[in-house]
All heavy atoms as TSV, in Angstrom:
chain	resi	resn	atom	element	x	y	z
A	1	MET	N	N	3.044	-27.877	-43.858
A	1	MET	CA	C	2.653	-29.249	-44.088
A	1	MET	C	C	1.817	-29.740	-42.903
A	1	MET	O	O	2.204	-29.571	-41.761
A	1	MET	CB	C	3.892	-30.101	-44.231
A	1	MET	CG	C	3.552	-31.515	-44.506
A	1	MET	SD	S	4.968	-32.224	-45.069
A	1	MET	CE	C	5.483	-33.552	-45.068
A	2	THR	N	N	0.671	-30.319	-43.194
A	2	THR	CA	C	-0.232	-30.795	-42.158
A	2	THR	C	C	0.076	-32.245	-41.831
A	2	THR	O	O	0.175	-33.078	-42.723
A	2	THR	CB	C	-1.693	-30.691	-42.619
A	2	THR	OG1	O	-1.938	-29.351	-43.012
A	2	THR	CG2	C	-2.632	-31.090	-41.534
A	3	LYS	N	N	0.240	-32.519	-40.552
A	3	LYS	CA	C	0.509	-33.889	-40.124
A	3	LYS	C	C	-0.814	-34.628	-39.965
A	3	LYS	O	O	-1.718	-34.159	-39.281
A	3	LYS	CB	C	1.271	-33.877	-38.801
A	3	LYS	CG	C	1.662	-35.247	-38.340
A	3	LYS	CD	C	2.470	-35.184	-37.069
A	3	LYS	CE	C	2.786	-36.580	-36.599
A	3	LYS	NZ	N	3.494	-36.580	-35.341
A	4	ARG	N	N	-0.931	-35.768	-40.600
A	4	ARG	CA	C	-2.153	-36.582	-40.516
A	4	ARG	C	C	-1.986	-37.614	-39.413
A	4	ARG	O	O	-0.913	-38.191	-39.261
A	4	ARG	CB	C	-2.402	-37.283	-41.839
A	4	ARG	CG	C	-2.593	-36.328	-42.983
A	4	ARG	CD	C	-2.738	-37.071	-44.248
A	4	ARG	NE	N	-4.139	-37.019	-44.633
A	4	ARG	CZ	C	-4.645	-37.644	-45.660
A	4	ARG	NH1	N	-3.893	-38.412	-46.397
A	4	ARG	NH2	N	-5.904	-37.519	-45.963
A	5	PRO	N	N	-3.044	-37.877	-38.654
A	5	PRO	CA	C	-2.943	-38.902	-37.614
A	5	PRO	C	C	-2.841	-40.285	-38.244
A	5	PRO	O	O	-3.371	-40.534	-39.319
A	5	PRO	CB	C	-4.246	-38.753	-36.825
A	5	PRO	CG	C	-5.177	-38.068	-37.757
A	5	PRO	CD	C	-4.336	-37.246	-38.684
A	6	SER	N	N	-2.137	-41.165	-37.575
A	6	SER	CA	C	-2.027	-42.534	-38.080
A	6	SER	C	C	-3.382	-43.223	-37.951
A	6	SER	O	O	-4.209	-42.836	-37.118
A	6	SER	CB	C	-0.978	-43.307	-37.291
A	6	SER	OG	O	-1.447	-43.544	-35.980
A	7	PRO	N	N	-3.648	-44.239	-38.763
A	7	PRO	CA	C	-4.929	-44.946	-38.671
A	7	PRO	C	C	-5.184	-45.511	-37.280
A	7	PRO	O	O	-6.312	-45.500	-36.796
A	7	PRO	CB	C	-4.813	-46.052	-39.717
A	7	PRO	CG	C	-3.797	-45.564	-40.687
A	7	PRO	CD	C	-2.845	-44.727	-39.874
A	8	ALA	N	N	-4.143	-45.992	-36.611
A	8	ALA	CA	C	-4.324	-46.561	-35.272
A	8	ALA	C	C	-4.754	-45.490	-34.267
A	8	ALA	O	O	-5.651	-45.708	-33.458
A	8	ALA	CB	C	-3.037	-47.228	-34.811
A	9	SER	N	N	-4.119	-44.314	-34.325
A	9	SER	CA	C	-4.485	-43.259	-33.383
A	9	SER	C	C	-5.857	-42.684	-33.718
A	9	SER	O	O	-6.609	-42.291	-32.826
A	9	SER	CB	C	-3.435	-42.158	-33.360
A	9	SER	OG	O	-3.381	-41.502	-34.603
A	10	ALA	N	N	-6.209	-42.648	-34.983
A	10	ALA	CA	C	-7.537	-42.168	-35.367
A	10	ALA	C	C	-8.613	-43.126	-34.877
A	10	ALA	O	O	-9.662	-42.700	-34.389
A	10	ALA	CB	C	-7.627	-42.003	-36.880
A	11	ALA	N	N	-8.359	-44.419	-34.972
A	11	ALA	CA	C	-9.325	-45.409	-34.488
A	11	ALA	C	C	-9.458	-45.333	-32.975
A	11	ALA	O	O	-10.561	-45.436	-32.426
A	11	ALA	CB	C	-8.913	-46.810	-34.911
A	12	ALA	N	N	-8.354	-45.144	-32.286
A	12	ALA	CA	C	-8.393	-45.042	-30.830
A	12	ALA	C	C	-9.165	-43.797	-30.396
A	12	ALA	O	O	-9.907	-43.823	-29.420
A	12	ALA	CB	C	-6.986	-45.016	-30.261
A	13	ALA	N	N	-9.003	-42.713	-31.138
A	13	ALA	CA	C	-9.708	-41.478	-30.798
A	13	ALA	C	C	-11.200	-41.607	-31.068
A	13	ALA	O	O	-12.018	-40.997	-30.381
A	13	ALA	CB	C	-9.134	-40.315	-31.592
A	14	ALA	N	N	-11.568	-42.413	-32.061
A	14	ALA	CA	C	-12.976	-42.583	-32.401
A	14	ALA	C	C	-13.686	-43.531	-31.442
A	14	ALA	O	O	-14.902	-43.499	-31.328
A	14	ALA	CB	C	-13.104	-43.104	-33.825
A	15	THR	N	N	-12.936	-44.373	-30.736
A	15	THR	CA	C	-13.528	-45.320	-29.793
A	15	THR	C	C	-13.679	-44.637	-28.443
A	15	THR	O	O	-12.683	-44.235	-27.853
A	15	THR	CB	C	-12.630	-46.563	-29.640
A	15	THR	OG1	O	-12.422	-47.125	-30.924
A	15	THR	CG2	C	-13.271	-47.581	-28.732
A	16	PRO	N	N	-14.913	-44.509	-27.948
A	16	PRO	CA	C	-15.094	-43.843	-26.654
A	16	PRO	C	C	-14.532	-44.699	-25.526
A	16	PRO	O	O	-14.679	-45.925	-25.535
A	16	PRO	CB	C	-16.605	-43.689	-26.533
A	16	PRO	CG	C	-17.191	-44.660	-27.484
A	16	PRO	CD	C	-16.164	-44.924	-28.542
A	17	ASN	N	N	-13.878	-44.065	-24.587
A	17	ASN	CA	C	-13.354	-44.830	-23.470
A	17	ASN	C	C	-14.394	-44.886	-22.348
A	17	ASN	O	O	-15.430	-44.219	-22.388
A	17	ASN	CB	C	-12.010	-44.268	-22.985
A	17	ASN	CG	C	-12.121	-42.876	-22.407
A	17	ASN	OD1	O	-13.167	-42.453	-21.951
A	17	ASN	ND2	N	-11.022	-42.156	-22.430
A	18	TRP	N	N	-14.099	-45.675	-21.360
A	18	TRP	CA	C	-15.037	-45.924	-20.270
A	18	TRP	C	C	-15.411	-44.624	-19.552
A	18	TRP	O	O	-16.582	-44.400	-19.234
A	18	TRP	CB	C	-14.416	-46.927	-19.284
A	18	TRP	CG	C	-15.303	-47.232	-18.143
A	18	TRP	CD1	C	-16.353	-48.102	-18.134
A	18	TRP	CD2	C	-15.252	-46.658	-16.840
A	18	TRP	NE1	N	-16.957	-48.099	-16.905
A	18	TRP	CE2	C	-16.294	-47.226	-16.088
A	18	TRP	CE3	C	-14.430	-45.718	-16.239
A	18	TRP	CZ2	C	-16.527	-46.877	-14.762
A	18	TRP	CZ3	C	-14.668	-45.387	-14.919
A	18	TRP	CH2	C	-15.710	-45.965	-14.203
A	19	GLN	N	N	-14.443	-43.753	-19.332
A	19	GLN	CA	C	-14.717	-42.498	-18.629
A	19	GLN	C	C	-15.664	-41.614	-19.426
A	19	GLN	O	O	-16.566	-40.996	-18.855
A	19	GLN	CB	C	-13.423	-41.758	-18.329
A	19	GLN	CG	C	-12.568	-42.462	-17.302
A	19	GLN	CD	C	-11.218	-41.804	-17.140
A	19	GLN	OE1	O	-10.742	-41.144	-18.063
A	19	GLN	NE2	N	-10.596	-41.992	-15.993
A	20	ASN	N	N	-15.466	-41.526	-20.740
A	20	ASN	CA	C	-16.359	-40.713	-21.563
A	20	ASN	C	C	-17.769	-41.285	-21.571
A	20	ASN	O	O	-18.748	-40.539	-21.510
A	20	ASN	CB	C	-15.837	-40.615	-22.994
A	20	ASN	CG	C	-14.624	-39.727	-23.112
A	20	ASN	OD1	O	-14.362	-38.905	-22.247
A	20	ASN	ND2	N	-13.869	-39.909	-24.168
A	21	LEU	N	N	-17.879	-42.609	-21.656
A	21	LEU	CA	C	-19.197	-43.235	-21.644
A	21	LEU	C	C	-19.900	-42.992	-20.313
A	21	LEU	O	O	-21.096	-42.704	-20.276
A	21	LEU	CB	C	-19.062	-44.737	-21.917
A	21	LEU	CG	C	-18.596	-45.105	-23.317
A	21	LEU	CD1	C	-18.254	-46.582	-23.388
A	21	LEU	CD2	C	-19.646	-44.739	-24.348
A	22	THR	N	N	-19.155	-43.099	-19.227
A	22	THR	CA	C	-19.724	-42.862	-17.901
A	22	THR	C	C	-20.171	-41.408	-17.763
A	22	THR	O	O	-21.237	-41.129	-17.208
A	22	THR	CB	C	-18.696	-43.213	-16.812
A	22	THR	OG1	O	-18.302	-44.581	-16.990
A	22	THR	CG2	C	-19.273	-43.042	-15.429
A	23	ARG	N	N	-19.369	-40.494	-18.280
A	23	ARG	CA	C	-19.729	-39.065	-18.223
A	23	ARG	C	C	-21.010	-38.790	-19.007
A	23	ARG	O	O	-21.886	-38.064	-18.550
A	23	ARG	CB	C	-18.573	-38.228	-18.785
A	23	ARG	CG	C	-18.753	-36.745	-18.566
A	23	ARG	CD	C	-17.542	-35.941	-19.028
A	23	ARG	NE	N	-16.288	-36.469	-18.521
A	23	ARG	CZ	C	-15.282	-36.903	-19.292
A	23	ARG	NH1	N	-15.375	-36.855	-20.599
A	23	ARG	NH2	N	-14.177	-37.365	-18.760
A	24	ARG	N	N	-21.129	-39.400	-20.177
A	24	ARG	CA	C	-22.342	-39.216	-20.981
A	24	ARG	C	C	-23.559	-39.793	-20.263
A	24	ARG	O	O	-24.637	-39.207	-20.269
A	24	ARG	CB	C	-22.190	-39.887	-22.349
A	24	ARG	CG	C	-21.134	-39.267	-23.245
A	24	ARG	CD	C	-21.475	-37.873	-23.737
A	24	ARG	NE	N	-22.675	-37.795	-24.514
A	24	ARG	CZ	C	-22.763	-37.947	-25.830
A	24	ARG	NH1	N	-21.683	-38.186	-26.529
A	24	ARG	NH2	N	-23.913	-37.851	-26.437
A	25	TYR	N	N	-23.389	-40.957	-19.626
A	25	TYR	CA	C	-24.469	-41.562	-18.842
A	25	TYR	C	C	-24.945	-40.584	-17.765
A	25	TYR	O	O	-26.149	-40.345	-17.619
A	25	TYR	CB	C	-23.983	-42.871	-18.202
A	25	TYR	CG	C	-24.854	-43.351	-17.082
A	25	TYR	CD1	C	-26.088	-43.936	-17.341
A	25	TYR	CD2	C	-24.459	-43.221	-15.751
A	25	TYR	CE1	C	-26.902	-44.376	-16.311
A	25	TYR	CE2	C	-25.265	-43.649	-14.721
A	25	TYR	CZ	C	-26.478	-44.220	-15.005
A	25	TYR	OH	O	-27.289	-44.649	-13.987
A	26	GLU	N	N	-24.003	-40.034	-17.025
A	26	GLU	CA	C	-24.351	-39.102	-15.949
A	26	GLU	C	C	-25.054	-37.863	-16.486
A	26	GLU	O	O	-26.003	-37.361	-15.878
A	26	GLU	CB	C	-23.099	-38.720	-15.167
A	26	GLU	CG	C	-22.538	-39.881	-14.371
A	26	GLU	CD	C	-21.148	-39.612	-13.804
A	26	GLU	OE1	O	-20.553	-38.558	-14.122
A	26	GLU	OE2	O	-20.674	-40.460	-13.044
A	27	GLN	N	N	-24.609	-37.364	-17.640
A	27	GLN	CA	C	-25.240	-36.179	-18.238
A	27	GLN	C	C	-26.698	-36.469	-18.602
A	27	GLN	O	O	-27.580	-35.644	-18.346
A	27	GLN	CB	C	-24.477	-35.746	-19.485
A	27	GLN	CG	C	-23.130	-35.134	-19.193
A	27	GLN	CD	C	-22.324	-34.885	-20.456
A	27	GLN	OE1	O	-22.600	-35.453	-21.506
A	27	GLN	NE2	N	-21.301	-34.040	-20.342
A	28	TYR	N	N	-26.936	-37.632	-19.194
A	28	TYR	CA	C	-28.304	-37.973	-19.578
A	28	TYR	C	C	-29.196	-38.207	-18.361
A	28	TYR	O	O	-30.377	-37.876	-18.386
A	28	TYR	CB	C	-28.335	-39.180	-20.516
A	28	TYR	CG	C	-28.117	-38.789	-21.956
A	28	TYR	CD1	C	-26.917	-39.054	-22.599
A	28	TYR	CD2	C	-29.106	-38.143	-22.684
A	28	TYR	CE1	C	-26.711	-38.691	-23.916
A	28	TYR	CE2	C	-28.917	-37.768	-24.005
A	28	TYR	CZ	C	-27.714	-38.045	-24.613
A	28	TYR	OH	O	-27.524	-37.675	-25.915
A	29	ILE	N	N	-28.651	-38.749	-17.292
A	29	ILE	CA	C	-29.436	-38.933	-16.064
A	29	ILE	C	C	-29.868	-37.581	-15.513
A	29	ILE	O	O	-31.024	-37.391	-15.123
A	29	ILE	CB	C	-28.633	-39.737	-15.012
A	29	ILE	CG1	C	-28.534	-41.202	-15.436
A	29	ILE	CG2	C	-29.244	-39.619	-13.620
A	29	ILE	CD1	C	-29.843	-41.965	-15.450
A	30	VAL	N	N	-28.948	-36.626	-15.491
A	30	VAL	CA	C	-29.276	-35.281	-15.000
A	30	VAL	C	C	-30.377	-34.654	-15.859
A	30	VAL	O	O	-31.362	-34.110	-15.334
A	30	VAL	CB	C	-28.013	-34.383	-14.962
A	30	VAL	CG1	C	-28.383	-32.925	-14.747
A	30	VAL	CG2	C	-27.061	-34.866	-13.894
A	31	LEU	N	N	-30.228	-34.753	-17.176
A	31	LEU	CA	C	-31.240	-34.186	-18.072
A	31	LEU	C	C	-32.590	-34.886	-17.902
A	31	LEU	O	O	-33.639	-34.228	-17.923
A	31	LEU	CB	C	-30.774	-34.294	-19.527
A	31	LEU	CG	C	-29.575	-33.441	-19.912
A	31	LEU	CD1	C	-29.088	-33.797	-21.312
A	31	LEU	CD2	C	-29.909	-31.964	-19.804
A	32	ALA	N	N	-32.565	-36.188	-17.721
A	32	ALA	CA	C	-33.812	-36.939	-17.542
A	32	ALA	C	C	-34.512	-36.528	-16.247
A	32	ALA	O	O	-35.734	-36.360	-16.220
A	32	ALA	CB	C	-33.533	-38.438	-17.533
A	33	ARG	N	N	-33.755	-36.352	-15.196
A	33	ARG	CA	C	-34.350	-35.924	-13.915
A	33	ARG	C	C	-34.954	-34.526	-14.031
A	33	ARG	O	O	-36.034	-34.266	-13.490
A	33	ARG	CB	C	-33.304	-35.967	-12.807
A	33	ARG	CG	C	-32.966	-37.373	-12.393
A	33	ARG	CD	C	-31.947	-37.412	-11.294
A	33	ARG	NE	N	-31.627	-38.793	-10.949
A	33	ARG	CZ	C	-30.487	-39.194	-10.442
A	33	ARG	NH1	N	-29.536	-38.304	-10.186
A	33	ARG	NH2	N	-30.276	-40.458	-10.178
A	34	GLU	N	N	-34.263	-33.648	-14.744
A	34	GLU	CA	C	-34.796	-32.301	-14.943
A	34	GLU	C	C	-36.104	-32.348	-15.732
A	34	GLU	O	O	-37.061	-31.650	-15.390
A	34	GLU	CB	C	-33.776	-31.430	-15.666
A	34	GLU	CG	C	-32.579	-31.055	-14.824
A	34	GLU	CD	C	-31.508	-30.301	-15.606
A	34	GLU	OE1	O	-31.685	-30.077	-16.820
A	34	GLU	OE2	O	-30.488	-29.955	-14.990
A	35	ALA	N	N	-36.139	-33.167	-16.763
A	35	ALA	CA	C	-37.361	-33.301	-17.568
A	35	ALA	C	C	-38.493	-33.878	-16.723
A	35	ALA	O	O	-39.642	-33.432	-16.819
A	35	ALA	CB	C	-37.106	-34.178	-18.787
A	36	ALA	N	N	-38.174	-34.843	-15.881
A	36	ALA	CA	C	-39.195	-35.449	-15.025
A	36	ALA	C	C	-39.737	-34.426	-14.023
A	36	ALA	O	O	-40.940	-34.392	-13.750
A	36	ALA	CB	C	-38.622	-36.659	-14.294
A	37	GLN	N	N	-38.855	-33.599	-13.490
A	37	GLN	CA	C	-39.280	-32.594	-12.519
A	37	GLN	C	C	-40.167	-31.524	-13.144
A	37	GLN	O	O	-41.025	-30.956	-12.469
A	37	GLN	CB	C	-38.069	-31.943	-11.858
A	37	GLN	CG	C	-37.364	-32.863	-10.891
A	37	GLN	CD	C	-36.099	-32.244	-10.319
A	37	GLN	OE1	O	-35.625	-31.204	-10.787
A	37	GLN	NE2	N	-35.543	-32.890	-9.307
A	38	THR	N	N	-39.979	-31.263	-14.431
A	38	THR	CA	C	-40.820	-30.272	-15.103
A	38	THR	C	C	-42.114	-30.882	-15.621
A	38	THR	O	O	-42.942	-30.176	-16.196
A	38	THR	CB	C	-40.069	-29.595	-16.266
A	38	THR	OG1	O	-39.715	-30.586	-17.237
A	38	THR	CG2	C	-38.833	-28.867	-15.783
A	39	GLY	N	N	-42.253	-32.204	-15.447
A	39	GLY	CA	C	-43.492	-32.862	-15.848
A	39	GLY	C	C	-43.498	-33.428	-17.252
A	39	GLY	O	O	-44.514	-33.927	-17.720
A	40	ASP	N	N	-42.385	-33.366	-17.947
A	40	ASP	CA	C	-42.306	-33.888	-19.314
A	40	ASP	C	C	-41.892	-35.357	-19.254
A	40	ASP	O	O	-40.723	-35.707	-19.373
A	40	ASP	CB	C	-41.317	-33.072	-20.136
A	40	ASP	CG	C	-41.398	-33.370	-21.632
A	40	ASP	OD1	O	-42.015	-34.384	-22.006
A	40	ASP	OD2	O	-40.843	-32.572	-22.402
A	41	ARG	N	N	-42.870	-36.227	-19.067
A	41	ARG	CA	C	-42.596	-37.651	-18.882
A	41	ARG	C	C	-42.042	-38.308	-20.139
A	41	ARG	O	O	-41.211	-39.201	-20.061
A	41	ARG	CB	C	-43.858	-38.381	-18.427
A	41	ARG	CG	C	-44.323	-37.906	-17.070
A	41	ARG	CD	C	-45.494	-38.655	-16.517
A	41	ARG	NE	N	-46.297	-39.367	-17.501
A	41	ARG	CZ	C	-47.495	-39.857	-17.281
A	41	ARG	NH1	N	-48.046	-39.715	-16.104
A	41	ARG	NH2	N	-48.150	-40.495	-18.224
A	42	VAL	N	N	-42.515	-37.882	-21.297
A	42	VAL	CA	C	-42.045	-38.474	-22.552
A	42	VAL	C	C	-40.566	-38.146	-22.765
A	42	VAL	O	O	-39.755	-39.030	-23.083
A	42	VAL	CB	C	-42.901	-37.995	-23.744
A	42	VAL	CG1	C	-42.320	-38.474	-25.061
A	42	VAL	CG2	C	-44.335	-38.459	-23.583
A	43	GLN	N	N	-40.201	-36.889	-22.588
A	43	GLN	CA	C	-38.796	-36.491	-22.742
A	43	GLN	C	C	-37.925	-37.167	-21.686
A	43	GLN	O	O	-36.811	-37.599	-21.985
A	43	GLN	CB	C	-38.653	-34.969	-22.658
A	43	GLN	CG	C	-37.238	-34.475	-22.829
A	43	GLN	CD	C	-36.667	-34.715	-24.218
A	43	GLN	OE1	O	-37.351	-35.157	-25.137
A	43	GLN	NE2	N	-35.402	-34.448	-24.380
A	44	ALA	N	N	-38.431	-37.277	-20.470
A	44	ALA	CA	C	-37.673	-37.934	-19.405
A	44	ALA	C	C	-37.390	-39.391	-19.779
A	44	ALA	O	O	-36.263	-39.876	-19.626
A	44	ALA	CB	C	-38.426	-37.855	-18.084
A	45	GLU	N	N	-38.398	-40.094	-20.274
A	45	GLU	CA	C	-38.214	-41.492	-20.668
A	45	GLU	C	C	-37.207	-41.610	-21.800
A	45	GLU	O	O	-36.351	-42.496	-21.798
A	45	GLU	CB	C	-39.549	-42.106	-21.081
A	45	GLU	CG	C	-39.448	-43.549	-21.508
A	45	GLU	CD	C	-38.959	-44.496	-20.425
A	45	GLU	OE1	O	-39.158	-44.207	-19.236
A	45	GLU	OE2	O	-38.354	-45.533	-20.775
A	46	ASN	N	N	-37.283	-40.712	-22.770
A	46	ASN	CA	C	-36.333	-40.706	-23.871
A	46	ASN	C	C	-34.906	-40.544	-23.344
A	46	ASN	O	O	-33.996	-41.275	-23.741
A	46	ASN	CB	C	-36.698	-39.576	-24.839
A	46	ASN	CG	C	-35.774	-39.489	-26.032
A	46	ASN	OD1	O	-34.921	-40.325	-26.244
A	46	ASN	ND2	N	-35.948	-38.443	-26.819
A	47	LEU	N	N	-34.724	-39.608	-22.457
A	47	LEU	CA	C	-33.396	-39.357	-21.908
A	47	LEU	C	C	-32.913	-40.515	-21.040
A	47	LEU	O	O	-31.725	-40.862	-21.061
A	47	LEU	CB	C	-33.392	-38.043	-21.130
A	47	LEU	CG	C	-33.585	-36.796	-22.004
A	47	LEU	CD1	C	-33.928	-35.588	-21.146
A	47	LEU	CD2	C	-32.363	-36.533	-22.860
A	48	TYR	N	N	-33.811	-41.135	-20.272
A	48	TYR	CA	C	-33.427	-42.314	-19.482
A	48	TYR	C	C	-32.982	-43.455	-20.398
A	48	TYR	O	O	-32.050	-44.190	-20.080
A	48	TYR	CB	C	-34.572	-42.790	-18.591
A	48	TYR	CG	C	-34.720	-42.001	-17.310
A	48	TYR	CD1	C	-35.922	-41.425	-16.953
A	48	TYR	CD2	C	-33.645	-41.846	-16.426
A	48	TYR	CE1	C	-36.064	-40.715	-15.775
A	48	TYR	CE2	C	-33.769	-41.133	-15.253
A	48	TYR	CZ	C	-34.989	-40.566	-14.931
A	48	TYR	OH	O	-35.108	-39.861	-13.759
A	49	GLN	N	N	-33.631	-43.601	-21.540
A	49	GLN	CA	C	-33.225	-44.644	-22.482
A	49	GLN	C	C	-31.848	-44.354	-23.071
A	49	GLN	O	O	-31.039	-45.273	-23.256
A	49	GLN	CB	C	-34.272	-44.801	-23.582
A	49	GLN	CG	C	-35.542	-45.448	-23.089
A	49	GLN	CD	C	-36.596	-45.585	-24.163
A	49	GLN	OE1	O	-36.331	-45.374	-25.343
A	49	GLN	NE2	N	-37.802	-45.947	-23.752
A	50	HIS	N	N	-31.580	-43.090	-23.359
A	50	HIS	CA	C	-30.238	-42.733	-23.830
A	50	HIS	C	C	-29.201	-43.026	-22.741
A	50	HIS	O	O	-28.121	-43.552	-23.021
A	50	HIS	CB	C	-30.180	-41.244	-24.209
A	50	HIS	CG	C	-30.700	-40.952	-25.568
A	50	HIS	ND1	N	-32.046	-40.866	-25.839
A	50	HIS	CD2	C	-30.065	-40.730	-26.738
A	50	HIS	CE1	C	-32.214	-40.600	-27.117
A	50	HIS	NE2	N	-31.024	-40.517	-27.690
A	51	ALA	N	N	-29.525	-42.683	-21.499
A	51	ALA	CA	C	-28.611	-42.953	-20.385
A	51	ALA	C	C	-28.338	-44.452	-20.266
A	51	ALA	O	O	-27.190	-44.869	-20.064
A	51	ALA	CB	C	-29.196	-42.417	-19.078
A	52	GLU	N	N	-29.376	-45.255	-20.419
A	52	GLU	CA	C	-29.211	-46.703	-20.325
A	52	GLU	C	C	-28.260	-47.216	-21.410
A	52	GLU	O	O	-27.439	-48.110	-21.165
A	52	GLU	CB	C	-30.559	-47.399	-20.435
A	52	GLU	CG	C	-30.459	-48.906	-20.305
A	52	GLU	CD	C	-31.792	-49.607	-20.470
A	52	GLU	OE1	O	-32.767	-48.972	-20.906
A	52	GLU	OE2	O	-31.843	-50.795	-20.154
A	53	HIS	N	N	-28.366	-46.662	-22.599
A	53	HIS	CA	C	-27.464	-47.058	-23.686
A	53	HIS	C	C	-26.001	-46.827	-23.277
A	53	HIS	O	O	-25.148	-47.710	-23.448
A	53	HIS	CB	C	-27.780	-46.270	-24.957
A	53	HIS	CG	C	-26.690	-46.328	-25.969
A	53	HIS	ND1	N	-26.446	-47.439	-26.739
A	53	HIS	CD2	C	-25.746	-45.421	-26.308
A	53	HIS	CE1	C	-25.397	-47.203	-27.520
A	53	HIS	NE2	N	-24.972	-45.988	-27.279
A	54	PHE	N	N	-25.701	-45.647	-22.753
A	54	PHE	CA	C	-24.328	-45.344	-22.366
A	54	PHE	C	C	-23.891	-46.170	-21.167
A	54	PHE	O	O	-22.724	-46.561	-21.059
A	54	PHE	CB	C	-24.158	-43.841	-22.104
A	54	PHE	CG	C	-24.139	-43.056	-23.380
A	54	PHE	CD1	C	-25.226	-42.291	-23.756
A	54	PHE	CD2	C	-23.046	-43.091	-24.223
A	54	PHE	CE1	C	-25.218	-41.579	-24.944
A	54	PHE	CE2	C	-23.021	-42.386	-25.418
A	54	PHE	CZ	C	-24.116	-41.626	-25.774
A	55	TYR	N	N	-24.827	-46.479	-20.255
A	55	TYR	CA	C	-24.504	-47.336	-19.109
A	55	TYR	C	C	-24.089	-48.724	-19.589
A	55	TYR	O	O	-23.079	-49.275	-19.153
A	55	TYR	CB	C	-25.716	-47.436	-18.177
A	55	TYR	CG	C	-25.487	-48.356	-17.011
A	55	TYR	CD1	C	-24.835	-47.901	-15.877
A	55	TYR	CD2	C	-25.922	-49.676	-17.047
A	55	TYR	CE1	C	-24.620	-48.747	-14.798
A	55	TYR	CE2	C	-25.706	-50.525	-15.979
A	55	TYR	CZ	C	-25.052	-50.057	-14.858
A	55	TYR	OH	O	-24.828	-50.889	-13.800
A	56	ARG	N	N	-24.864	-49.289	-20.509
A	56	ARG	CA	C	-24.549	-50.627	-21.035
A	56	ARG	C	C	-23.233	-50.619	-21.812
A	56	ARG	O	O	-22.431	-51.548	-21.697
A	56	ARG	CB	C	-25.681	-51.121	-21.925
A	56	ARG	CG	C	-26.916	-51.473	-21.155
A	56	ARG	CD	C	-28.044	-51.858	-22.112
A	56	ARG	NE	N	-29.276	-52.047	-21.404
A	56	ARG	CZ	C	-29.938	-53.199	-21.372
A	56	ARG	NH1	N	-29.489	-54.244	-22.031
A	56	ARG	NH2	N	-31.057	-53.301	-20.695
A	57	ALA	N	N	-23.012	-49.592	-22.614
A	57	ALA	CA	C	-21.772	-49.503	-23.381
A	57	ALA	C	C	-20.565	-49.408	-22.448
A	57	ALA	O	O	-19.538	-50.056	-22.683
A	57	ALA	CB	C	-21.824	-48.303	-24.320
A	58	ALA	N	N	-20.685	-48.625	-21.387
A	58	ALA	CA	C	-19.586	-48.496	-20.420
A	58	ALA	C	C	-19.345	-49.820	-19.707
A	58	ALA	O	O	-18.193	-50.221	-19.499
A	58	ALA	CB	C	-19.896	-47.393	-19.412
A	59	ALA	N	N	-20.415	-50.509	-19.340
A	59	ALA	CA	C	-20.271	-51.796	-18.653
A	59	ALA	C	C	-19.602	-52.827	-19.555
A	59	ALA	O	O	-18.725	-53.582	-19.104
A	59	ALA	CB	C	-21.636	-52.297	-18.191
A	60	LEU	N	N	-19.987	-52.859	-20.822
A	60	LEU	CA	C	-19.373	-53.798	-21.755
A	60	LEU	C	C	-17.891	-53.481	-21.961
A	60	LEU	O	O	-17.052	-54.384	-22.006
A	60	LEU	CB	C	-20.098	-53.771	-23.100
A	60	LEU	CG	C	-21.459	-54.442	-23.139
A	60	LEU	CD1	C	-22.148	-54.168	-24.469
A	60	LEU	CD2	C	-21.321	-55.935	-22.911
A	61	GLN	N	N	-17.586	-52.211	-22.083
A	61	GLN	CA	C	-16.200	-51.830	-22.296
A	61	GLN	C	C	-15.360	-52.143	-21.069
A	61	GLN	O	O	-14.241	-52.638	-21.179
A	61	GLN	CB	C	-16.088	-50.366	-22.655
A	61	GLN	CG	C	-14.684	-49.997	-23.101
A	61	GLN	CD	C	-14.639	-48.659	-23.774
A	61	GLN	OE1	O	-15.302	-47.743	-23.341
A	61	GLN	NE2	N	-13.854	-48.545	-24.811
A	62	LYS	N	N	-15.900	-51.887	-19.891
A	62	LYS	CA	C	-15.146	-52.168	-18.657
A	62	LYS	C	C	-14.944	-53.674	-18.502
A	62	LYS	O	O	-13.865	-54.116	-18.105
A	62	LYS	CB	C	-15.878	-51.599	-17.447
A	62	LYS	CG	C	-15.051	-51.623	-16.189
A	62	LYS	CD	C	-15.685	-50.843	-15.086
A	62	LYS	CE	C	-14.760	-50.792	-13.893
A	62	LYS	NZ	N	-15.340	-50.045	-12.798
A	63	ALA	N	N	-15.947	-54.463	-18.834
A	63	ALA	CA	C	-15.812	-55.918	-18.746
A	63	ALA	C	C	-14.759	-56.409	-19.730
A	63	ALA	O	O	-13.999	-57.327	-19.422
A	63	ALA	CB	C	-17.151	-56.584	-19.030
A	64	GLY	N	N	-14.686	-55.814	-20.897
A	64	GLY	CA	C	-13.690	-56.185	-21.891
A	64	GLY	C	C	-12.269	-55.841	-21.448
A	64	GLY	O	O	-11.328	-56.531	-21.787
A	65	GLN	N	N	-12.109	-54.783	-20.689
A	65	GLN	CA	C	-10.794	-54.375	-20.221
A	65	GLN	C	C	-10.289	-55.290	-19.122
A	65	GLN	O	O	-9.100	-55.448	-18.927
A	65	GLN	CB	C	-10.830	-52.939	-19.698
A	65	GLN	CG	C	-11.002	-51.909	-20.780
A	65	GLN	CD	C	-11.172	-50.509	-20.222
A	65	GLN	OE1	O	-11.280	-50.310	-19.021
A	65	GLN	NE2	N	-11.194	-49.520	-21.104
A	66	GLN	N	N	-11.210	-55.895	-18.363
A	66	GLN	CA	C	-10.814	-56.746	-17.248
A	66	GLN	C	C	-10.376	-58.130	-17.692
A	66	GLN	O	O	-9.774	-58.855	-16.943
A	66	GLN	CB	C	-11.952	-56.860	-16.234
A	66	GLN	CG	C	-12.235	-55.560	-15.523
A	66	GLN	CD	C	-13.422	-55.657	-14.600
A	66	GLN	OE1	O	-14.147	-56.633	-14.595
A	66	GLN	NE2	N	-13.641	-54.621	-13.806
A	67	GLN	N	N	-10.680	-58.498	-18.922
A	67	GLN	CA	C	-10.334	-59.844	-19.388
A	67	GLN	C	C	-8.900	-59.925	-19.813
A	67	GLN	O	O	-8.209	-59.086	-20.120
A	67	GLN	CB	C	-11.228	-60.254	-20.548
A	67	GLN	CG	C	-12.644	-60.450	-20.096
A	67	GLN	CD	C	-13.562	-60.842	-21.261
A	67	GLN	OE1	O	-13.150	-60.838	-22.420
A	67	GLN	NE2	N	-14.792	-61.151	-20.944
């Protein structure tokens, strides 16, 4: 018999936490810097924009936790 996760635990697992968002931000920054160093400015800008998204999401989540 397979145990199904409760709706609350499934929702919690689907919501990224601050640490995961911060880790994703850092990963995209590294990739963007690598792209910039190889001269691919378009790819670097794309990756910097993705990093910014995760930075903002992490900041919003952290601000929500402090309230």
